[in-house]
N, C-alpha and C positions, 0 to 999 in steps of 0.2 A: 056173608062170613070172611071176615078177615083172616090173612095169613096169622101164623105164631111165630113166627121168626126173631129172632135177634136186631133190635135197628140199629144199623152201624152206617154211619155216612161215609161217601166213598171219597175220601180225601188223598190228597198228594204225598202227606206223609206216609201213607202205610205202604206205599210203594219202598220207598227207602228204609222203611222198618224192616219191610220183608226179605230185602237183598240184604242186610247188614245181619238180619237173623240166621238167614239160611245160605248165603255165600258171601261171609263175613270175609274171607282169606281171599278171596277172587280177585285178580288184579284191575286195575283202572291205569292206565299206561297213557300219557302225555307229554308229547312231545312242545314244550314253552316255549315262550316269547325269550325266554332269559337266555334260551342256548340248549339247555339240557333236557333230557329225558326223566322225565319226575315216573315215579310210581309210588302209589296206592293200593288201596284196598276199598273194596264197599264199605266195610265197618268204620275206617279211617273218614269216607267222606260225609258219613251220616255223623258223626260225632264233630267233625267240621262242621257242617249244616248247623246243627243244635247251637254250637259256639258262635256264628255267624247271626241265630235267630235273637241269641242274649245280648250281641254286638248291637243289633238293630232297636233292640228294648232298649239300650244303654242311651242310644242315640236318639231317641224321643220318637222313633217312627210308629204309628199306631196301626193298627189291623187297617186292611184297605189302602194303605199307603202305597204307592207304586216306586218299585226301584227299579232303576234304568240298566241297562247292560248293553255295554261296547267291545264287546270281547270274542276272541276265535273259541274254537272248541278246545275245552280241556279240562281240568278237574276243578280249578275254583268255580268254573260258570257252570259245573255241575252243581258244585255244593251254594252256589246261590240261587239255581234253580229251586232245591229243596228247602233251602234255610229262610228262603222269602217267600214261598208259597205255603211250605207248612206252618210258617208263624201268621198265617192270616194276612199277609201281605201281598202286592202283586208284582209278579217277575215282568219288567217289561223290557222285552231282547228289541233292541235297536240296528237294523242293519248299517255298520261303518261306511259301505261301499256308496252309500247315499252321498247328496251334496252338502257340505257342512250346513249351509242354509236349511236342507230338509231335514236333517238330523235336530237342527235345535228346534226348528218347528215342530216335529214329532213329540221332542222332551216335553216343550211347554206344553204341547194339548193334552199331553197325557197328563201333565202335571208331576212329573217326579220329583220326588223330595231326595232320593240318591241316587248318586248317578258310581256305577262302578267300572274299571274300564282297564283293558289291558296295554303293556306300553307300551305297545306298539302306537297305539290313541294318544297318549301324551298330547304330544303337538297339535293333533287334532282337538282333542278336550277343552287345554291353554285356547285354543283360538276360538271358540264359540261359548267358551264357560260365559263371560258377560252377558251372552244373551240367554242365558238359562235362567229364568225368572224365578223359577219353584224349586231348582235343586238347591237343598241345606247340606249333604254333605256330598264332596267328593274322594271317593276312594280308588285309590291303584292297585289294581290285582298283582300285586308281587310281595316280598321280601322285604326287611330291611335295608339288606346288601344292596337290592336295586331301584331305592327311593333314589328321586334326582336332588340334587344340590341346593338346587333354586329351581323353582315354580312360580308363575301366576297364578296358579289356583288358590283360594284361599282357604286355608287350613287343612290341604290333602293331608287325608288319612293313609295309611300302609294296610292293606285289607289283613295278610300275616299276622301284623300287630294286633289288629283289631280283635281276630280270633284268640290270640295267643290268650288275654288277657281275660276270656271266661274259661270258666271250668267246666263245662257241656252238659251241667245236670239241668237238662233243659227238657218239659214233658212238651210233646207235641198237643196244641190244644183241638177240644173239638169244636167243630160249628157246622154251620148249613152246608151240605155239602153243593150245593148251588152257587156259594160264595164265590167272587172274582180270584182266579188263581193266576193268571196271565196274561198279556197283553201285546197283540204284535200287529203292525200295520199292514195293510197292503204296499204294494209295490210303487204306486200312485204314478203310472206310466201318463196317468192323464188327471189333472188338479192335483189335489192335496190328498195323501195318503189319509185313509181311514181305516180306523181300530177296531179290532176284534176282539173282544172280551172271553176267554175261555174260562167255563168254572170248574172247580175241582171233581163233581160228578163226570163231565162233560170230558174232561182232561182224562180221568181213568177208564173209561168203557171206551174210549179211543185208543188207548194203551193195550188193552184187552184184545180189540181187534184186531191192531197193526199185528200182534205180535203171532196170530192164529197162522195153523199151516197154510192155509189160501190166501193168505197176505203176506208179512214178510217174514214167516216162518223163525221167528226168532226162538232160540233154545239157550239152554245154559251150556252146553257143547259150542255154542259158538264163541269165534272172538271175532267182535263187530268195530268194525273203524267207521264211522258216522263221517263222510267227507261233505254232506250238505251241512252247512254251517247252522249251530244251535240257535241265530238270529235270523236264520230263515225257518218260519214256521215252527219254531218249537223242533228242529232238526227232523222233520216228519213224525214228530212221536214218539222217536229212537231211545232219547234219553229217559223217557218213562217206562217204553217196552225193554230197556235192557234190565232196568232194575227189576221189573216183574219177573223175569227169567234168569236174574242172576247171572248173566254173561261175563266175561271178559270183555275190557272196554280197551281202545285204543283211541287217542285223540291226536289226531296231526296237527291242531294250532295251527298256525298261518300258513306252513309250509304244504302247500297243494300243488305245487309243482309234479310231473311227471316222475322225476327221479326221485324227491320226497317222499312220493307216495309209494313207488315200488320198492322203495328199500324198508319202507316202515311195513308195508304187507308182508315182505319175507322175513324181517327180523322178529315179528310179533306172531307169525302165522297167521294172518288174517284169513277168515274164511269167509268172511260177509261185509258189505258195504253199502252206501246207499249217495247220489249224487245226479246232479245235471250231466247231460251230452255234455256240456262243454270240458266238462273237468275229466270224463273218461277220452276226450280226445286226444288230452295231454298226454295220460298215461297212456293210451294206445298206443301213439306216436313212440313215446320213450322205447315202450317194450319193442315196438317191430325195430324201429331203428339200431339198437342192440341186442337184437336175436335172441331176447329173453324171455322167459317162462313163469309161469306162476304155479310155485310148489303148494300151497292151500286154498286160494282164493278160489271159492264154488259159487259164490251167488250174487248178485246186484240187483236193488232196485232202482231204474232209471225213472226221473219224472222231473217236473219245473219247466218243461217242453216238449214234444215229443220226440221219442227216441228214432234215428234215423233206421230203419230197418238194415241196412249195410254194417250199421256197429253193432245191431243186436248180431247178427250173422258171425260177426268177426270174434265179438268175445264167445260165443257158445260155438262155433266150429273150430275157431283156430285155437282157443285158450281155454275152453271147456267150462265155461264162467256161467252159470243159469242168467239170462236176464230176466226180469220181473219189470214190466212195463207198468207203471202206475200214473195215475192221474189225481190231482185234488187243487184244493185252494185253501188260500189264508182263511177267506170264511170256513172252511169244512175242516179246518183243525190239523192239516189238512188233507187224510187219506181220503179218498170217495171210492175209486176203481183200482185191483190189482188184476195184471192179465197171467192167470195160472190155469195150467191144463187138468180137467180133471179127468179119469178114467175112459169116458167115451169120447173125448177130443183125441187122447192117447191113443185110440186104435184107428185114426185118420194115418192117410199118405201126410209123410215130414212136410212138403209145401203145403197142405192145408194146417198142420200145427203150427208153421211159423208166421203163417195168412193169420191166425187168431193171436199168436204171441203179439203181433207186431200193431195189433190195436191197445186202446188202455186197459182193458180186460171187463171184467164184472164187481159189480158193486160189492163191496165186503158188507155184513150184517152192522145195521146202524145205518146206511145209507139207502136212500129209496130213490129212485132217480126216473126219470121219463123226457122223451123228445114232445117238444108242442110245435107248432106253427106260429104264425104272426098274430093270431088273434088268441093264442094259447090254449088250443086245444090239441090233444095229444093226439100224437101220429102212430103209425103201424110201426112195432118191432120186427122190420122183414130185412133189416141189413140194406136198404137201399134210402130210405125216406128219410133224409136229413132234416135238423129242426134244430130249435132252439132248446139247449140241455135245460133241465131244472133238476132240482135236488131238494130233501129236506131229509131229517135223521136228527137225535140228540145231541151232535156235534159237529152243527149248521147254524151259524148265527141268526138272530130274530131281529138285530138290528145292531148299529156300529156305535162304537163307543162313544156319546155325548151327542148323540143324535136319536132325536125322540120319533122319527118319521123311521116305518119299516122297510128294507127294500122287498119285502115277498110280494109275490102277486099271486094270484086265483088261477087256479087252471081247470080247464072243463077235459072229461074224460071224452073217449070217441063217440058214449053215445049220448054226448052231451049233461052228463051228471058231474054237478057240482064236486072235484077234486080235493079241494083244501086250497091251501097256500104253501106256496115253494120258493125256493131261492133261485135266482134267473143267474147263472152261473157267465153267460156271456158268450158263452161256448157254443158252436155248431156240432152237429155230432148223429149218427147214426146208432140203432141199436138191431142187434140181430134178433130172431128167433130165441136164441141159447141166453140172449141177455150180454152177449159180449158189447160192448161200448167202443166205438172210434170217434174221436175227434177229428174233426173233417177238416175246421177253420176256428179262428174269433169270428165272431160277427162281424167285428169292425176290421179284420184283414180278407175275408173272403172276397174274391174277386169275380165281378160281375160283368161279363161279356155279351152283350147280344140278348139279354134277359137272360142268360145262363149261368150258374155258380160253376166257377172252379177252384179247384182246393188249391191254397197254396202250400199245404203241407205235403200233399202227396207230388207234387211238383218240386219240392226240396227233398223228399225223400229217394226220388229217381238221380237227383242231382248227386245226390251224398254218395251215392253207389257207383259213381264214375271215380278210377281210380287215382287221379289227379286232382278232386276237388276236397279240400278239406275241410269246409262250410259252405253253406248256402242260404242264401233267404231269396222269398218271393213277394213282390209287393205289386199293385196295380199301379197303372200309369194310365192316363186319358187317353182314348184313341177319338179321333172325329166322327167315325161308324160304328163302332162295338161298344162306344162309351168306354169301358176299360179293357186294358189287356194285361198278360201279366209280363214284367220284368224277372229276367232271374238275377242276382248279385249274389257272386262266385268270389271264394275265399283259394286260390291254388296251394298245395300241398307244396313243400320247399323244394325249391328247385324244379319245379315244374311250370312249363308255359303253357296256358290253353286259349285256344281261339273260340271265338262265338261258334264257327261254323261244326268244330270239334264236338261243345258241348249242345249243341242243339241236335245234332246225328245221335246223340245218346239217349234223345229220347223217342226215337221211330220203333214202331213196335210195342212199345211200353204205356201207351195211352193213346189218346184219339186225338189225330192232327190238329185239331183247332184250339186242345185245350195247351199246344206246347208254347213257350214263352215265346213271344216275338223278338227278343233282345237278351242279351245277355253282356253283364260287365262285368269283369273282374278288380276286384280290388286287394289291397292289403290286408284289411280288417273288418270286419261285420260289426258294427256298436252293439253292446251288450246292456241289459238293467244291471241293477245291482243285485238282482237276484240271477244273473247268469243266461237270462230269457234274450233271445234278440231283438232290438229296440226298433221296432217295424216303424215307428212312429219318426226317427229320425231318418229312416232310410226313405221315408216317404217323401219328407221335407228336403232331402238332398237330391232325389231324383223327380221334383216335381215338375221340374220343365223338358226333362228327359223326351229327345225326339225317337220314337221309333222306327225303325226303315220304313219305309214308304209313306210315310205320313208327313 
């Protein structure tokens, strides 16, 4: 017997239609590249998204054509998100922080038919333009007044002019919900980046899950400022979740320094945000240096890399901001887990609650996860057994763009039975009996000393709690007896002088002596990837010949 319900595809266009109908007058504020603070509404965004769909028709872009973006968080980028995907084309967000050669390679690999970009990136696009073999239309995301007098780009189009030429009387088409909606590439720290192609169905389901109370808890009452860029895995699904709930939105544009963020948080009364730890370091340093407080900021999601416990405690204890520790990947659209406490956990002593919040948390509905040994046999969820983290779900990739081979691997249960195909994340983790997952390392970053594993993340978290440490990274260096030993690389806070002995003494009583780093190197900065993660590959290259004391 079949159900007798209406058959309506889950399409991204339905999200923006809902926001316009039920939260049409709610503001969307953008701090733009042009230097102004722009205000619009959900109703205006959906009108302009329809105009964009018409403009793409006029430019000859067919269903399935890729439209690339090199843009900051702003209203025009949001209009592209919906105008492109809603018209059955594919929105391809490109990370502008990558090397120009990588950007050109990604645009060509995706076969982008059009490229939309902010004013900030005009020189970049002019540089790589001749290398973009499939791009037929270059579109500058600005108004006529800010168009350049001269450019090397052929037939450069003005975004606002394109939209103004259309009447907006556009009916969103209906099509198979499994149709491709968006394309995001991995950060590509090793080899070429790989493309993850999301569908309308997977994106809508992911947005539903992201907005749930035990996830990001998005609400129409919120004022949401996504610090995480819209070119970083679709800003973790927030552009879609915000439409579902119809919240007020504040976009920071390129202004991501501590001062600019704080002023925007206060002037627009932001209640919720999301971003990587490096951004919060800058904001917290600015707030602490100027003895400031937050008047409206109540909670934030921190992901991209592990949130140092010291940062979590500072936000929660000193500023009253709830921290939701999260984990995910490009291949997961990206959300996998978020750390929220239930009624049972809230009965625990504060120290035990904090210990749970420092973990990456529980899987949200739609994600199934487990840990396996090197033979891909499932390991117990006891909070101690560390294994390779594997996942599956309706917004987990089945294969990469342009590749026929699938990355999925077979897994066996503890009883030896076939548990099906799962995506190998490359992370090493533990899962406790209550389902709280904790990343202990990336498989390529784990330190194997004398046959025992040492977690680089745990060592980094301890170092980050030192009052004089701004940032810390731990890598493995060769040792003649133990094979590998940990080397700690630290960046001191401004005006602070750190010594090796002082930092190593800070580890006493916090971890087993054999796990304490063998040496400390103080540097001016730690290299980061284009998505804000510490670039340990470069650190390992830099310190490959480092001689540890006594060697």
